[in-house]
N, C-alpha and C positions, 0 to 999 in steps of 0.2 A: 323503589318498590311500590308501584302504583297500579298494577293490574295483575290479574290471575296468571297471565302468560309469562310474567316476569318473576313469578314466585317459584322457587324450587321446593315444591310441596311433596313430602314423603309420608309414608305410613309405617308405623311400627308393626311388624308382621307377627307379633307374639300370638294373637288369637287363632292363627291359621297354621298351627304346627303340624297338622295331619296332611297338608297339601304337599305334593311333590314340588320341586323347584319349577318345572314348566307350568304346573297348575297355578302356583303362587304368582309367577310372573304374569300369566294371562289374566289372573284375577285383578292384580294391582293395575295393570295396563288398562283393563276395562273400567276401573274407577276413575280414570283420567288423571292419574298422578304421574310424577316424573321420576320417582325413586322410592327406595325402601330403607328402613332401618331394620337390619336383620339380627335376630338373636343368635349369638354363638353360645349356646347353652345345651346342657344334656337334654336329649329328647327332641331337639329341633332339627331342621334341615341340615344345618352345619353344626354339629356338636364340637366342643373344644378339641377333642382328640383327632378330629378330621378337619381342623382349620386350614390345613394346606390346600383343601379343595375350594377355598374361597375365591381364588382367581378364576377357576372354571365356572363357578356359580355367577360371578360378576359378568363374565362373557355371555352367559345365557341370558341374563337380564338385559344386557346392552343390546342384544338382538331384538328385544321387544321395546327398545327406546327408554329403558329404565337404568338407573344407576343404584348401586348400593352406596348410599351417602354416608351411612354410619352403621356401626354394629354395637349391640349391647352385649358385652362379653368380658373376658378376662384381659389382663394387661401384661401377660407374659410375653417373652420375646417371640415365640412362635406366632402368636396372634398379631402382634405389631408388624412383624415381617410379612405375614400373609396379607394384612390390610394394605401395606405399602405396595406389594406386588399387584394386588387387585384394584388399586386406585381408590380404596376406601379411605376417606380423609379423617374420620372421627371415630374413636371408640368412646362410647358413652357409659359412664358409671355413676352410681350414687354411693355416698359414704355414710355408713352407720357409725354411731358413737359407741366406743368400747366401754367396758366396765370401769376402767380407770379414769374416766371423765373426758370432758370436751377438749380441754386444752392439751391434755396428754395425747389424745387421739389426733388432734390437729397437727401437733409437732411430729408425730409418727408418720402421718400422711405426707407431710411436706418433705420428710426425708425420703419416703418412697418415691414421690414425684421427681425429686432431684436425681435419684438414681436412674429413673426412666428417661430423662431428658436426652441423653446421647442416643438411645435406641429410637426415640420418637423423631429426633432430628435426622438420623440416618435414613429412616424409612418414610419421612415426610408425612407423619401421622400426628394428629392432635388428640390428646386425652381430654375429653369433655366431661367436666364434673357437673352433675345436675343437682340442684336443690331438691330436697325431698322432705316432706313434713314428718313429724313423729321423732323418733330417736335417731335422727340423721342430721347432717349439715342442712339446715332447713331454710334459713333466711338468705336473702341476697347479700346482706352484709357479712354473714358467716361464710358464705361462698367466696366473696371477694377477699376476705381476710385470709382464707385458706390458700388462694391461688395467686394473689397479687404480686408476689415476688418473682413469678415465672413469666417468661415470654409467652404470649397467647398463641403463638405458633405451636407451642409444645403442650401447655396446660391452659385450658380455657374453660369458660362457663357455658353450661346449657341451662337457659332460663326456662323454668316451668311455672307459668303464671298461676296455674291452679293450686300448686303447692304453696306458693307465696300467699295467694288469696285466702286459703283455708287457715293459714297461720296469721292472718290479719295484716299482711303487708301491702301497702299501696303500690300499684303497678308502676306509677310514674317515678316513685322512689327506687323501686327494684331495678328498673332498667337504667336509671341514672347511675346506680352503684355498679352495675355489671357491664355497662356498654363497652368499656375499653377491652374487655376480655371475652366478649360474647361470640360464640361460634355456632350456636344453634338455639332454636326456640321450640319448645313443645306446646302443642295445643290439645288440651283436654279440659274437662270441667267437673266440678264437685260442689257439694254442699253438705253441711252438717245435718244429720238426721237423728232425732231422739229415738232411743231404742227401748225405753221403758215409759210407763204411763205417769200421769201427774200424781198418782197415789203413792209412788215410790218415795222413800225418804231422801234420796239424792238422785238428781237427773244423770242419765248416762247417754252418751252420744257416740255416733260412728260417722265415718265419711261415706257419702253415697256418690258414686261416680256416674255422671249423667252426660247428656249431650251438650254441645257448645252453647246453645241458647239459654240453658237453664241453671247454670252454676254460679258460683261466687265470682269467678274470673270473667270479666267482660271481654269477649273476643274483639268486638269493635274497638274498644279502648286500647287493647293490646296492639292491634294492627295500626291504629293511629299513632301510638307511641313509637312503634318500629319505623313507620314512615318518617316521622319527625327526626329520627336518628339516622335515616338513610341506611337502615339495615338491609343487607343484600344476601344474607346467608340462608341456609335451609330452615324450613319450618316443618316440623314432624307432627302429624296427627297420631296420637298415641293409641287410639281405638280401645280405651279402657272404660268399661261400663260395668256397673254393679249388676245390671241385667245382661249378663254375658251371653246368654243364648240368642240375644237379638243383635249381635254385633254387626252382621252384614247390613241389616236395615239401618242401624244407628250410624254406622260409619258413612253410609251413603247420605244420610241427612246432614251429618257434620261436614262432609265435603261440599255439599250444596250451600250450606250456611257460610263456610269459609270462602267459597267462590264469590258469593254475593257481597261479602265484606270487601274482599280485595278488588273486585270490579267496581264497587261503589266508591 
């Protein structure tokens, strides 16, 4: 993984839900990327109840030189089967912690994954679990402990360095923990922003989603670590910005920044 042309760079198309499939494909192709992560969610181009249309949509993208590398959607049999038929290799999900606590949630999720393995194996689809800050499986070690008993062909890790960074986790430790099960890497960025003034009795903070150059996760460091590991999987630009109305301008900046890193 030493140059932009060797990177399978995709974009999560969540911000462009109002575009038709042809418009979305033309837009992503114009960005100079090689694929997409497509939401299979209510209100998007492929809602869950119409997931059987995914192979047709994948063919439309392939005509523009694009692949649907991953979907963000449900893990039911219909979705897994549609992904297999469409050549979509990864279904990406995040896991929230339920009210009965972390360990009980983890055990329940592991039972769910075990039950999905035969379907995933049959359709040659990988369930990619992404770390997510907050009330989720957030750390690399938490993610590794959740999935390490499974074959990474079936259940694997999607590393999001921004979420590990905002949780205070060092990237070289995170990738060391996840390397054996890594199927995809997200690129976005974030920093903590104080939401009240110094006169307040207690400080309050929120996460501000920003461009690749300006957050807590160093994209150059992430790429360096991926190169050192010989990582050759997809890298997905998440196009997540607190300034959401600027998404077209900001994603173009992030693509240029990512390209400069991979070419450097």
